[in-house]
C-alpha positions as CSV (number, residue, x, y, z in Angstrom):
1,M,0.0,0.0,0.0
2,N,2.8,2.4,0.9
3,N,4.8,1.6,-2.2
4,R,1.7,2.1,-4.4
5,F,1.1,5.5,-2.7
6,L,4.7,6.6,-3.2
7,R,4.6,5.6,-6.8
8,F,1.4,7.6,-7.3
9,I,3.0,10.6,-5.6
10,K,6.2,10.3,-7.8
11,K,4.1,9.9,-10.9
12,N,2.1,13.1,-10.2
13,Y,4.7,15.1,-8.4
14,Q,4.3,18.1,-10.7
15,L,0.6,18.5,-9.6
16,Y,1.6,18.3,-5.9
17,L,4.2,20.9,-6.4
18,L,1.6,23.2,-7.8
19,L,-0.7,22.4,-4.9
20,A,2.0,22.9,-2.3
21,P,1.9,26.7,-2.0
22,S,-1.9,26.8,-1.6
23,A,-1.8,23.9,0.9
24,I,0.9,25.7,3.0
25,L,-1.0,29.0,3.0
26,L,-4.2,27.2,4.0
27,F,-2.4,25.4,6.8
28,C,-0.7,28.6,8.1
29,F,-3.7,30.9,7.9
30,A,-6.7,28.5,8.5
31,Y,-5.6,25.5,10.6
32,L,-2.6,26.8,12.6
33,P,-4.6,29.7,14.1
34,M,-7.2,27.2,15.4
35,V,-4.8,26.6,18.3
36,G,-6.2,29.9,19.6
37,I,-9.5,28.1,20.4
38,I,-7.9,27.2,23.7
39,I,-8.4,30.8,24.8
40,A,-12.2,30.3,24.9
41,F,-11.6,27.9,27.9
42,Q,-9.1,30.2,29.7
43,S,-9.1,33.5,31.6
44,Y,-6.6,34.7,29.0
45,S,-4.0,37.3,29.7
46,P,-1.7,38.6,26.9
47,A,1.1,38.9,29.5
48,L,0.8,35.3,30.5
49,G,0.1,33.9,27.0
50,I,-1.8,30.7,26.2
51,L,0.4,28.4,28.2
52,G,0.4,30.6,31.3
53,S,-3.3,31.6,31.4
54,K,-5.6,29.9,33.8
55,F,-8.2,27.4,32.5
56,V,-11.7,28.2,33.5
57,G,-13.6,25.5,31.5
58,M,-17.1,26.7,30.3
59,K,-17.2,29.9,32.3
60,N,-16.9,32.2,29.3
61,F,-19.6,30.3,27.4
62,M,-21.9,30.5,30.4
63,Q,-21.2,34.2,30.8
64,Y,-22.4,34.8,27.3
65,F,-25.4,32.5,27.6
66,R,-26.5,34.3,30.8
67,S,-26.0,37.8,29.5
68,Y,-28.6,40.1,28.1
69,Q,-26.9,40.3,24.8
70,F,-27.2,36.6,24.1
71,A,-30.9,36.7,23.2
72,V,-30.5,40.0,21.4
73,T,-27.5,39.0,19.2
74,I,-29.0,35.5,18.4
75,K,-32.3,37.0,17.4
76,N,-30.9,39.8,15.3
77,T,-28.4,37.4,13.6
78,L,-31.2,34.9,12.8
79,V,-33.5,37.6,11.5
80,L,-31.0,39.1,9.1
81,S,-29.7,35.7,8.0
82,I,-33.1,34.1,7.4
83,Y,-34.5,37.2,5.8
84,S,-31.4,37.2,3.4
85,I,-31.9,33.6,2.5
86,L,-35.7,33.9,1.9
87,V,-35.1,36.9,-0.4
88,G,-31.6,36.3,-1.7
89,F,-31.9,32.6,-2.6
90,P,-34.8,32.6,-5.1
91,L,-34.1,36.0,-6.8
92,P,-30.8,35.1,-8.5
93,I,-32.5,32.0,-9.9
94,L,-35.3,34.1,-11.3
95,L,-32.8,36.6,-12.7
96,A,-30.8,33.8,-14.4
97,L,-34.0,32.2,-15.8
98,M,-35.0,35.6,-17.2
99,C,-31.6,36.4,-18.6
100,N,-31.5,33.0,-20.2
101,Q,-34.6,33.8,-22.2
102,M,-33.2,37.0,-23.7
103,K,-32.7,36.5,-27.4
104,T,-30.8,39.7,-28.3
105,K,-27.2,39.0,-27.4
106,M,-26.1,42.7,-27.2
107,F,-28.9,43.5,-24.8
108,K,-28.2,40.4,-22.8
109,K,-24.5,41.3,-22.4
110,V,-25.3,44.9,-21.3
111,F,-27.9,43.6,-18.9
112,Q,-25.5,41.2,-17.3
113,V,-22.8,43.8,-17.0
114,V,-25.2,46.3,-15.4
115,T,-26.3,43.7,-12.8
116,Y,-22.8,42.4,-12.1
117,L,-21.1,45.8,-11.5
118,P,-22.5,46.6,-8.0
119,H,-20.8,43.4,-6.7
120,F,-17.4,45.1,-7.2
121,I,-18.2,48.1,-5.0
122,S,-16.4,47.7,-1.7
123,T,-18.4,47.3,1.5
124,M,-17.2,50.7,2.9
125,V,-18.1,52.6,-0.3
126,M,-21.5,50.8,-0.4
127,C,-22.3,51.7,3.2
128,G,-21.3,55.3,2.4
129,L,-23.6,55.4,-0.5
130,I,-26.5,54.0,1.5
131,L,-26.0,56.6,4.2
132,I,-25.8,59.4,1.6
133,F,-28.9,58.2,-0.3
134,L,-31.0,57.7,2.8
135,S,-30.0,60.9,4.5
136,P,-33.3,62.6,5.7
137,S,-31.9,66.1,5.0
138,S,-29.7,66.0,1.9
139,G,-30.0,62.5,0.5
140,L,-31.2,61.6,-3.0
141,F,-34.5,60.2,-1.8
142,A,-35.1,63.2,0.5
143,N,-34.7,65.6,-2.4
144,L,-37.1,63.6,-4.5
145,F,-39.6,63.7,-1.7
146,K,-39.2,67.4,-1.4
147,L,-40.2,67.9,-5.0
148,F,-43.6,66.5,-4.1
149,G,-43.8,68.4,-0.8
150,A,-43.2,65.3,1.4
151,Q,-40.6,64.5,4.0
152,F,-38.4,61.5,3.7
153,P,-38.3,59.4,6.9
154,N,-35.0,58.8,8.7
155,L,-34.8,55.1,7.9
156,M,-31.4,54.6,9.6
157,A,-32.7,55.9,12.9
158,G,-35.4,53.3,13.1
159,A,-34.5,49.9,14.6
160,A,-37.3,48.2,12.6
161,N,-36.0,49.5,9.3
162,F,-32.4,48.2,9.7
163,K,-33.1,44.7,8.5
164,H,-34.9,45.9,5.3
165,V,-32.1,48.4,4.5
166,Y,-29.4,45.7,5.1
167,V,-31.0,42.9,3.1
168,W,-32.3,44.8,0.1
169,S,-29.1,46.8,-0.4
170,D,-27.3,43.5,-0.2
171,I,-29.6,42.0,-2.8
172,W,-29.1,44.9,-5.1
173,Q,-25.3,44.6,-4.8
174,H,-24.9,40.8,-5.2
175,L,-28.0,39.7,-7.2
176,G,-26.3,39.7,-10.6
177,W,-23.1,38.1,-9.4
178,D,-25.0,35.3,-7.5
179,S,-26.9,34.5,-10.7
180,I,-23.7,33.6,-12.6
181,I,-23.5,30.1,-11.4
182,Y,-27.1,29.5,-12.4
183,L,-26.5,30.9,-15.8
184,A,-23.6,28.5,-16.1
185,A,-25.8,25.6,-15.1
186,L,-28.4,26.7,-17.7
187,A,-25.8,27.0,-20.4
188,G,-24.8,23.4,-19.8
189,I,-28.3,22.0,-20.5
190,D,-28.5,19.9,-23.7
191,P,-30.2,21.9,-26.5
192,T,-32.0,18.7,-27.6
193,Y,-34.3,19.0,-24.6
194,Y,-35.5,22.4,-25.8
195,E,-35.8,21.1,-29.4
196,A,-37.9,18.1,-28.3
197,A,-40.1,20.4,-26.1
198,T,-40.6,22.8,-29.1
199,V,-41.7,19.9,-31.3
200,D,-44.2,18.9,-28.6
201,G,-45.6,22.4,-28.6
202,A,-44.3,23.5,-25.1
203,T,-44.5,27.2,-24.3
204,T,-41.6,29.2,-22.8
205,L,-43.0,28.9,-19.3
206,Q,-43.4,25.1,-19.7
207,K,-39.8,24.8,-20.8
208,I,-38.7,26.8,-17.8
209,R,-40.8,24.6,-15.5
210,Y,-40.0,21.2,-16.9
211,I,-36.5,21.7,-18.2
212,D,-34.7,24.7,-16.7
213,I,-35.7,24.4,-13.1
214,P,-35.2,20.6,-12.7
215,M,-31.8,20.9,-14.3
216,I,-30.5,23.6,-12.0
217,L,-32.1,22.2,-8.9
218,P,-29.0,20.2,-7.8
219,T,-26.9,23.4,-8.1
220,A,-29.5,25.4,-6.2
221,M,-29.7,22.8,-3.4
222,V,-25.9,22.9,-2.9
223,L,-25.9,26.6,-2.7
224,L,-28.8,26.6,-0.3
225,I,-26.9,24.1,2.0
226,L,-23.9,26.4,2.0
227,R,-26.0,29.5,2.8
228,A,-27.8,27.6,5.6
229,G,-24.4,26.5,7.0
230,S,-23.5,30.2,7.6
231,I,-26.8,31.1,9.2
232,L,-25.1,32.7,12.1
233,G,-22.1,33.9,10.1
234,I,-23.3,37.3,8.9
235,G,-20.4,39.5,7.8
236,F,-19.2,42.0,10.3
237,E,-18.2,45.0,8.1
238,K,-21.5,46.1,6.6
239,V,-23.6,45.8,9.8
240,F,-20.9,47.6,11.8
241,L,-20.7,50.5,9.4
242,L,-24.5,50.9,9.2
243,Q,-24.9,50.6,13.0
244,N,-25.8,53.6,15.1
245,V,-27.2,54.4,18.6
246,Q,-30.8,54.5,17.3
247,N,-30.8,51.1,15.5
248,I,-28.4,49.1,17.7
249,M,-31.2,47.0,19.1
250,S,-31.7,45.5,15.7
251,S,-28.2,45.7,14.4
252,E,-26.2,44.2,17.2
253,I,-25.3,40.7,15.9
254,I,-22.9,38.0,17.0
255,S,-19.9,39.3,14.9
256,T,-20.2,42.9,16.0
257,Y,-20.6,41.8,19.6
258,V,-17.4,39.6,19.3
259,Y,-15.5,42.6,17.9
260,K,-16.6,44.9,20.7
261,M,-15.8,42.3,23.4
262,G,-12.4,41.4,21.9
263,M,-11.1,44.6,20.4
264,Q,-12.8,47.4,22.4
265,S,-13.3,45.7,25.8
266,M,-10.3,43.4,25.5
267,Q,-12.2,40.5,26.8
268,Y,-10.3,38.0,24.6
269,S,-11.6,34.8,26.2
270,L,-15.2,35.9,26.0
271,S,-15.0,37.0,22.4
272,T,-13.2,33.7,21.4
273,A,-15.9,31.7,23.2
274,I,-18.7,33.5,21.4
275,G,-16.9,33.0,18.1
276,L,-16.5,29.3,18.8
277,F,-20.1,28.9,19.7
278,N,-21.1,30.6,16.5
279,T,-18.9,28.2,14.4
280,V,-20.2,25.1,16.2
281,V,-23.8,26.1,15.5
282,N,-23.0,26.8,11.8
283,V,-21.4,23.4,11.4
284,I,-24.4,21.7,13.1
285,V,-26.9,23.5,10.9
286,L,-24.8,22.7,7.8
287,L,-24.8,19.0,8.6
288,L,-28.6,19.0,9.3
289,V,-29.5,20.8,6.2
290,N,-27.2,18.6,4.1
291,L,-28.8,15.5,5.7
292,I,-32.3,16.7,5.0
293,S,-31.4,17.7,1.4
294,K,-29.9,14.3,0.8
295,K,-32.9,12.5,2.2
296,F,-35.6,14.4,0.3
297,T,-33.9,15.6,-2.9
298,E,-30.9,13.3,-3.2
299,N,-28.7,16.3,-3.6
300,S,-26.0,17.1,-1.0
301,L,-22.4,18.2,-0.4
302,F,-21.3,14.8,0.8
């Protein structure tokens, strides 16, 4: 067995040499830092280091579970994540199906470029644009409302409005980019299916229903599993940049709370424990959704 393995390595050594830099970087920046998980079970002190800090077991986890912020951060994270999935999962599919039906190639290319471009706007610039557009005094929408003698509400000051601003601005920015993989799946469908459907007198909607959707369903399920696996893993940057005193009750999520505990309050053990809890929950949800998908649709990651 060992000789066979060595012969296989020797035969394909060029491929392993190409793989080596990526594997080394992955190990150094993804797996090696996982040693820091130990901090979650310690009363960590930078002066003492990991080896010198006192172990406290589950104390940091219990401190988070018993805190007022536990229910708030879990609720806000779930609301934003589930809202994003409910809106952001089907819309790229619909956009891809619509784009696939466009017959004029020039218009199709222009449409794709226009919908892809917002994806390349940085998070900081995007948040700046949102704050400028939604400014109740000098924003774009405020000026449009003034033309009709109306006053534009201060959306960023309302806690109830935060989730809508966050989700729909995110949809606008990434909708076109997220549809690319579905367009690729649609492009791989055998044209003979459409020809046979045309001969049978199928309409455009019938072709979409009986050919396009079933063919892209495996791709859609894999992407849904991946999105469900990060249900508590909402990005930190955009939420933090849009956060203010008025909307903090709806915008304080796990990642922003971890940042505040670790970087601002310097409670390193507590922030590490919260982050570890977040990761464990994401892994459990990923495995459950993968199992359910495999049982009912026969499509899964593994």
